[in-house]
N, C-alpha and C positions, 0 to 999 in steps of 0.2 A: 198087313196092313199098308192104305195107301201112302206112299213116299210123302212127305210135306213140301206143299209148295215152297216154301222158304228152303228147303234145299236145293232148289233150281235157282232162283235169284232173288234177290232183296227187294226189291221194288217192283209190284207189278205193272207190266207193259201195258200201255193204252191200246198197243194191236199187237196180236200175235198172229203169225201166220204159220201153218204147217204146210209144209210141200214134201213131194214124195218124187225119190227117184225114178220110181217104175210103177206098175200096175201091182198090186198086191204086196205092198210092202210095210203094211199097217197104218198106213196115214189116217184112217178113218178111227182105227182102234186109239190110236194116239191122240186124235181130236176128242174121241169121248173120255178118254183119261185126262187131258188137260183141263176139260169143263167141270169134271167132278171136283178136281184138286183146288181149282180155282173157287167153284161154288162151295166147297165146304169151309173156304175161307171166309166166307160171307161178301163175296165180290159181286158187284152187278155186272151181268154178262150179257156181250151183243156177239151174235152168229151169223155169218155171211160166207158167200163162198165166189171163188171166181172161176166162172164156168158151172158145171152141173155136177153135183156127187150125193151120194144118199140113196141111189137107186136099189132094189132089192137085188137084182142082176145086173152084172157087169156088162155094159152095151157091146164091148168087144169080145169078151171071152166067155158071156154066157154064164158065167160060174156065179155063185150064190156070194153077195158081200153082206158085210157088217153094217148094220143103220146106223144113220147118225142119230144119236138119242140126245133131246135137250133135257135141261133142267129146268125145275118150276120157276117160272118170274123171269125167266131168259128171254131176249127180245132177239129177236130173229128177222133177217132180213131174206127175203127169197120171191121168185116171181109166181103171181098169184095162181097159175095154171096148176102146181105142183101141190097146192094146198088140199087135202084129203078131206077131211073135217074141219071146218072152219068152226065149228062148237067147241073144239079144243084148244081154242085161240081167242085173247083179245086182240081185236083189229085195231091197230093206232094209225096206221098211214098208207096211203098210196103215194109211192112217189113216181118221177115222171123219167125214169129210168128204165128202157125197154132190155127186154129179152126176146130170142125166140119162143118162150115160153109165157110172154106176157109180162105186164110191169112187173117193178118190183113192189111188194108191200112190205110194210114192217108190222109185227105180229107180236103180242107176248104169251107164253105158254105158260097156260093155267096149270098145268102138272108135268110130270115127267111124261115125255112124248117122243115119237119119233118125227124125222123131218125128212123132205129130199130136200136140198140147197140147190136152187139155180141162180146165180148172182150174173153181174155185168163181166163183161171179157176184157172190158178196157181200164186201165188204171185211173184213169180222171173220174170212171163213174164210180170206181171202188172207193175213191177218196171222198166224193161228193157222198154216196151212202155212208161211210165212217160219221162223216159229220151229224148227219140225220139220228143215227144210234146216239151218237153222244148226247144229242139234244135230249133224248128220250131216259137219259141218266144212266147210261153202260160206263162201267170204269173200265172194263177190258172187252175188247171186241176180238174174236177168233176169227181168222179167215183159214176157210180149206180151199188150199190152193189146187186148182185143177190138175190132172195128172201130169207131169214133167213140165209144168208151167214154170219154168226159172223165174219169170216175170214177175209173179206174186210175190217173189222176196224182195221185189224193189222197195228200198228203203225209204224211197218217199211214200211209200203205203204202210208199210209195217215197222213199227219200232224194234222188233225180235223176230225171231226166225226158229221154227225146228225142223230139221231135216228128218224124214224117215226113209232107212234104206233094208233092205233084206234080201233073202235068198233066192228072191226072183229074179233079182240080177244076176246072181252066180251062185250055184250051189258049193263052187270051189272055195273056202275061207280066204286064201290067200288073193285071189282075184278079185273077190267082193269088197276085202281091204283096200284094193288098189283103186278100185271103182270109186267107192266112197271117198278116202282119201283125197282122189283128184278133184272130186267136187265139193269137198270142204275146202281145198286150197283156194278153188277158183270163187267161190261164196265169200270168203274172209281175206281177200287181197286188201292191204292197206292203205291209208289214205294217201293221197298225193300230197306235194307241198302246197302252198300258198300262189305260188307262180302260176302254176301249170292248172290250179283252180280259176284263175283270174281270166286265164285264155281262154278255158273252156266255155265260161259265163259270157263273155266279152264278145267272143268271135260267133257269126251264123254259119260258118264252113261245118260240113260234115267231117272232115279229117282236117289237122292240122299237124304240119311237120316243120321240127325244129332242128335247126343246125347251123352251127357256128354264129350264133346268136340272131339267127335270122327263124322267120315263122313265114311258111308258106301256108297259103288256105287252098284247099281243094273244094271247091262246090259240087261233090258229086250226089247222085241221087240215094244211094246207098254205100253203107260200109262194108256190104257184102259182096266183096269185088273178087275176081279170079285172082289168082296167084302172079298171072302175068300184068294184068293190071295194078297189082301193088307193087311190084317189080319196078312198075315204070314210074310210080310216086315216092318210094323209097329211095332219096340220095344216100350216097355211099357216106355222107356224112351226118345223118340223121341221127341223133342222140335222143329225140323224145315224139313219139309219136300219140296224137289226141285223137279219140276217136269218139263220135256222138253216134251210137248206136250200136251192133253187136260186133263183136270181135270173133270173125269166123274163122273157119279153116283154111280160107285162101290166103287171110293174113299169116295165119300161124307157117304154113309152107313157104311164104315167101320171107318171111324172118327166119328161118333155119336155112335160109340160102344165103343169107348176109354174113360176112365176116363179121360184122359188129351188130349185135342186138341192140335197138334203142330201147327205152324205156317208155312202156305203154300204159296211157291212161284213160281209162271208160269211166262211164257213169259209175258202175257198182258192180260187183260181182255176177250179178243175173245177168249180164250182158255178154258173157263169156259161153261160145258154141265151140268148144275144141274136145276131139274125140281124147281120150284116155293117152292113147299111144303118142299124140303129136303134144300132147300136154307134157309129158314126162320129156320128148326131146327136149323142148323149151326149157324147163327147167334144168335140166342136165346142161345148158347151154346159160343158166344164171340169168333167165329172162327175169325182168321188174315188172310185174303189172300191177297198177295201183289204180284207186276208185276216188272220184269225187266226193262220192258219198257212200262211204263203206257199209256193209251190212253185219248186222249184230246177231251173231248166229247163238242161240240159248244152249241150243245140245244137238244131238242125234240119239233117236231113236232106232231101234233094230227089232225085225220080224224075222226069226230064223226057220219059218217054216214055209213051205214051197207047196200050191195047192196041185193036188193030185199026185203027190211024189214025198219023198223022203226030204227031210230040210236039212239044217244044221244044229249039232248040239247046242243050246242056248247058254250054257256056262262059259263054254268055247268061245261061240261068237263075242259074247259079253265082254270077257276078259281081252280077246285078241283086238276086238274094235276099239275098246277103252285105251290099251294101250297104244294104238295105233293112233289115235285122234286127241289123246290129251294134250292139253289139259282142257277141252271140250268135253263137256259131261255127255256118258253114253249110258240109256236108259232101257230097258226092258220092260215095258209098260205091264205086260202081262204078266211076266214073274214079278213083278214090282221089285225090282233090282237096278241099281246105278252103279256104273264104274266111274 
């Protein structure tokens, strides 16, 4: 029997994004499951994508993929050129949002149907599209986040996020736990204090360095600087570093060379692009990374299977992943089990 949606959360989110840590981690299976759970509760659904998904075969691996299945009356926003049979849909609206596959159109499913989702890649276009879907009566919109697109977890777009992980990342259970825990830690960094929040919003600089009650603004073109550039910027008395942009590996390497690691403030956890190894080294040095806008991670789903090979025992993976990520819920939607 399908897990009741109320087991996951009390209030239905306005927007829920499913993001995957790699190919074949069960993101589409999770998306379909979430749709069925919400539909069973009588919730008016919207569905769209950041990027493209729902093809029969993966464009990179050429492996067969599960189809995105929509429930009756679901309102879908996708590019006009991927609609195979217009007779299966009620046409609602054409938008001025462009994709490589044509303008995004808004349709309502007449019955259970399959769809290819091809949505905008820019978050500002996604936000505009969500407003359109709300006007057509959706109570909750599911966003299919494109492969490894952390930006689709942006809390300015989505009120809740589900992360899909699985054996494609590693068939070694301990290593998979290691990788997934790292990503969860990054996505769920806590909110910064109000003083840092004001500085973030009031300054137009890409980088702000705070030390001895002084704030230095650095109007660099990008926050993805080299280790040498970061060591030039980071003064010895730096206690807080505020970044408007991504937190990359150049910064991580520079921080590890400092005797004292400052608090680092980013917009949200989706802006952290640091490998597991460097992240663990920073955590060992007790780094504090904080968010202007925290991400609400609803849960993690697991896929114990591996395409073309032996996967991981589902029960073992659920138990170990659940224990590692507690209190964040961990779900196996195929087995319909939750830790």
